[in-house]
Structure formats: structure tokens, C-alpha cells
N, C-alpha and C positions, 0 to 999 in steps of 0.2 A: 309105257305104262307099268306102274311098281308092281311087285308080285305081291305086296302086304300094303295093307294100309292101316295105320294107326290112327284110332279117334279119341280127342278130349271127349268129355261127357256136357259138363255143365257150361251152357254158353254155346255149346257147339251143337250136338245131338240132340240137346234138351236147352232150350234157351230159358234165361233166368235172370231176374235183378238180383244181384247178389246179395244186395242188404236186405231185402224183402225175404229170401229164402232162409239165409242166416237166422234173422229173427224169428221164423216159423219153428224152425230146427229145434234153436235153443228154448224157444217157449214149451214145446213137445218134450224135450229131453229133461226139462226143470220139473215137470209134472211128473215125469216116469220117476223121478229121483228122490224128490221131495219126501216122499214115507220112508225112505231110508236114512233122512237127517240131511239130505244135503241143500245147504241154502244156495238160494238162485244163483247170485252173484257171484259166491263163491266156487260155485262149479262152473259156471262160464269162464271166470278167470281160469280155472284149471284146466280146463278144454283149450282155451286158446294157447296156453303157456306148453301144454301137451303137443301141438300141434305145431307150434314153434320148435321145438325139440325136434320133432320128424323132418321139420325143414333142414335141420342142420345136424341130421344124421350123417356119419362118416362112415356108414357101412358094417360098422361092427356087429350090431344086432338088427333085427327086422324093426319096421317101424313100429308093429305092434308093440313090440317089447320096450322100445324108446318111450312110446306113448305112456303107456303103464306105469313105467319106474317114474317118470315126471310126474304123473296125475296123482299117482300113490303118495309120493312124497310132500303134498301139499293137503295132506288131512291128518288127522291124528286117532284114523280109524283105520281097520282092517280092508283096505279098499278091495283086496283079492276077492273076497266072500260077495261083492256086488257086480263082477265082471260078468255073470250071466245074467244080471238084470239089463246091464245096459244093451249086451248081445240080444237078450229078448225085444228091446227096444227098437233094435235096427229090424228087426225080423215082423213087427207088428207096426207100434205106434208112429214109426217113422214115416209110414206110407201115407199119413194126414199132411206132410209137408209137401204133397204132390199140388196142392191149392197155391202155393206160392210160386210155381213154377209155370212157363209159356209152353209151347207145344209147336214142336213143326211138323206138320202132317208128311210131308216128302222124307222123314228121315228112314223111318221103316223101310219103305219103297226102296230108296237110295243102298241100305244094307243089303236088304234081299237082293239085289239086284249085283253087287259087289260079289256076294257070296255065290250066287248060281253061276259069275261067269270065271269061278274058282280064286277067287283072292283070298289070301290070307286076312284075317281081319281082328285087331288086339285094340282092346280098351286100355287105352293110356290116358285115364283120369288120374289126376293126382291122387298117390296113395295114403291118404290122410283120413279115409274111411275102412271100415270092414268090406269084405266083400259082398256080405248081404246089403248094404247101401249100395253098393256100387249096382248090383243088379235090381236092385228096387229102382234106382232113377233111369236105369235104361229102361225098364218096363214103363216107367211113365212118359218116356218119348217114343213110347210103340215100337219098339226095336225087343227082338228076341235075342235074348242073352245067348242061348244056346249056338249063334251064329259065330259066336267069336272063338277063338282058339286060346286066347289068354286074357284074362284079366290084371291089371295091376291093381293090389289093396295092400291094405297095412301088413296084412298078414304074410305078403309073399316080397314084399321091396324092401328094400336097404336104404333107398335114397328117397326125394322127392323132388319134383322141379320148384325151380329151375335148374338145380344141378345136373350137367350133360350125364353124370354118371347114371341118373335115372334111366335116361334112355340107353345108355351103354349095357347097362344091364338086361334090358328088355331083350335087346339084340344077341346078349349071352346065352340068357335063358333060351330062348326062341330059335336059336340058331338063324338068325337074321344076316343077310350084308344090309348094312343100311340105305348103300346105294339105290337099291332094289326095293325101297319102302317109301313111304309119304307118309308124314305127320300131317292129321288135319286139327288144328284147334282156333281157340279164339283170344288166347294172351299172347301180345307180343314177345314178353319176357318168360313165360314160364313153356309155351310152347315152340317159341323161336328157337330156345335152348337146344331144341333138337339139331338144329343143325350143326352146334359144336360137335357133337356125335356122329356127324356123316347123315345125317336123315334129313332130304328133301323136305320141306315145310311148305303147307297151303294153309292160310289164316283166312276163317269166317269171318265176316267184319258184322255181322246182325248184331251180336254182344260183344263186340270187339273190347277186349280191357288191353290197355296202353297208357298207363299213367305216368310213364317218363317219356311218352312221346318219340319211342325209340323208331328210327326209321321203317317202313315197311316194305325193305328190301327183298321181298321174296313174294312168290304169288299169292294172291287175296282178292277175296270178293265175297259178295251174299252167298247165303246156303245155294238159291236156286242158280247164281252163277257156277258155283262149284261144281253142281250137277251137270252144268251143260258142260263145263271143261272136261270133267271126268268120263261123262257120257261119249265125248267124242273120241276115248280113246280105248272104250269097250269094243 
């Protein structure tokens, strides 16, 4: 039984159709930013470009620094003065995107059981969002953020999935032996990359993402099957 369990969020603890969620998220973000003069399509292009820059991050800066440097370079306006507006969005309006997500009623109970069993829990959601957005989506999933000892967010991370360095950074920051951990996710490439950093992997298949048809040569199953598998070890 692993000492530490790392969980992905979107599609793992929080079922979702990615396209539906992204459409709702960008719609809300565009509404928030419009009064400051951000045109919808230009804003969306800039967010995607900033996200791509984070995915390519070489570790020299935090993902937050990389995102805002790229984002600001795409506008002829002092973007820095608007960062508090975007921070407020993730604390407030972002919660309305919950309607675009599903719900796994067993997620909260599983996290509570693992915590009660003395397992260290880490939220290993791709750190392209601020911490406020990570905590919000955990709450949508019916999971208490306080049960996690560490979150990855764009403020504290220097890499993104599927870079194995993302997982190595978690191990270093949290003082983990990857061999005594388990990474639970739903993306064959992004979450499967943990294995290159020495982490065993379990893939939840309810919202499986595998566009490249990579071989699922590690344990996998539905959320209910995962509960059965890990419960046998508790």
C-alpha cells in the first residue's frame, strides 16, 4: 500500500467533458474581462498561448511568471494592473463553471477514508491554474481541500504535465520516495508520465483521455473499480 496518493482532478475526482468545461470557463472569463477592454477571441487566444508557454516551461520560472509574461506580450496595454481582476475571477465567477462538470459521489468519501488511514494526499492537477481554481474544483467534486497536504498550482510549480520533471518536483518539494506513492489520473500521456519519474500509476477510465492510443500497460479501471482495488489494501 502506498504511503502517499497523488490525485489528478479534472476527469479523475471531478468527471467532466473537457470541451464543455472549457467553453463555459472561457465564456465566464470573457464576460469578466470585457469591461476592461479585452476582446473575447483575443483573450482566449492569449490564454491558450500562455498555457502552451507553461507546458513548455523549462523550470527557470514559476508557471505563473511564464504565463503572465507571455499573456502580457500579446496586448498593447499594461496587463499587470489587471491581474487582480483575473485573481478575483477565480475566487468568484469561476464557480459558475461548476454546471459544466459532472459529479462522482464516491470521491469525497474515498478521500476521507484515505486521510483517516494516515495516507498523505497530494493534488497533482496540471498546474496551469492558480490555487484558488484548484481549490474551487475540489469543492465542486465534494472533496475537502484541507485533507491534502500539497497542491500543485501555477504559483508553486515550474513544470507541467506531461513533463516528468513536474512529478520529480513534487517528490523533491514533499520529500517523497516515488516508489512508495501512487499517481491516480485519467490521461494516459499526462498522468502516465509519472512513471518516468518513478511513480506507480493507476488510470481511471470513466473519463479516459488517450488521443494517441497509448498502451494502457499499468493498472486501470473505473472509479468504482479503483475504490475496490485500493480498499483491499487499507
